[in-house]
N, C-alpha and C positions, 0 to 999 in steps of 0.2 A: 504494500500500500504506500502511496506517495505521502511524504511528510506535509504537514500543514501548520502554519503559524497564523494566529489570529491577527486581525488588523491592529496596527499600532495606533496610538492616540493621534499622531499626525495624519496617518492615512484616513482614519475615521473623520477627523476634522475636515479634511478636503472632500471626502465623499458625502458627509452629512449635509453639506450645503447644497448638494445637487439632488438629494432624495426628497420627494414631495412629502410634506407633513400629512396631507390628505385631510379630508373632513370625515370624521367618524363619530357615530353616536353609539351609545350602548356601552358595552364593556371596553375598558382601555385596551388599546392595541399592544401587542407584544413589542418589546424594545427593538428598534430598527437595527441597532448595532449587533445585538445578539442574533437576530434573525439573519442578517447579512453574513455574519460569521458562519452560521449554519449552512447557508447556501454555498458559500465559498468552500466549506469543508466537503460538501457533497461533490461539487464540481472538481475540486482538486484531487480528492481521493478516489472518486468513482464509485463510492458506496451507494446503496439504495437509500432513498429518503428515510425509510423507516429504520435504517441501521445507523442513522446519524446520532452522535452522542446526545444525551438528554440535556446537557448543559446549554444547548442552543434552543431549548424549548421544544414544543410539540413539532414533530416532523410534518404533521398536517398543516400547521400554521406556517412553517417555513416554506413548504411547497406552495401553499396558496399565495403567500406574499411573492414568491418567485414568479408565479404565473401572472399575478397582478402587475408587478413591475415590468415583466416582459411585455405584456399586452399594452401597457401604458408607455412603452418606449424608454423607460428609466435606464436600462442597461445601455441602450444605444446612445442616450445623452451622455452618460458617464464616459463611454468609450470615445465619443467625439470630443468631449471636453478635454480629456487627458491627452489624446493624440494632438490636439491643438496646442496644448501647453508644451508638449515635447517638441513639436515642430518649431515653436517660437524660440526655443533655446538650442535648436539644431541637433537634437538627439533622436531624430526619427528617420527611419528608412521606410518610406511609404510602401515599398513592395512587400513588406512583411506585416502589413496592418489590416488585412481583410479579416473581418470577424468569421467568415466562412472558413478561411484558411486556418484560423486558430482552432475552430471547432473540429475540423478534419484532423489536425495535428493531435488534438486531445483524444479523439476516437482511436487514432492509429496507435498512440502510445498506451492507451488503456488496453488495447487488444493484445499487446505484446506481453 
């Protein structure tokens, strides 16, 4: 299984400004940072949602939030924003920046 490190405070600070607060009524929503760490754990390790460690909360909540953010374009906005920042400081090679390329690479490395 691939290793995983949770988001640092600096990483979270940068990301949190780009994640919508959303309007929600009823029960308080699960913590965004904890939930995002759960998503990243599943993506990085390749485990099933239900096998995600309990410290990230309910696997159902994390999966639902993943679906919500994916449908709302949150991940695309994060990707575009950070690529723009890297481009501004000259640290980006655009030929390596396709999200489809990254997903294919992830699938290939998981299959090995």
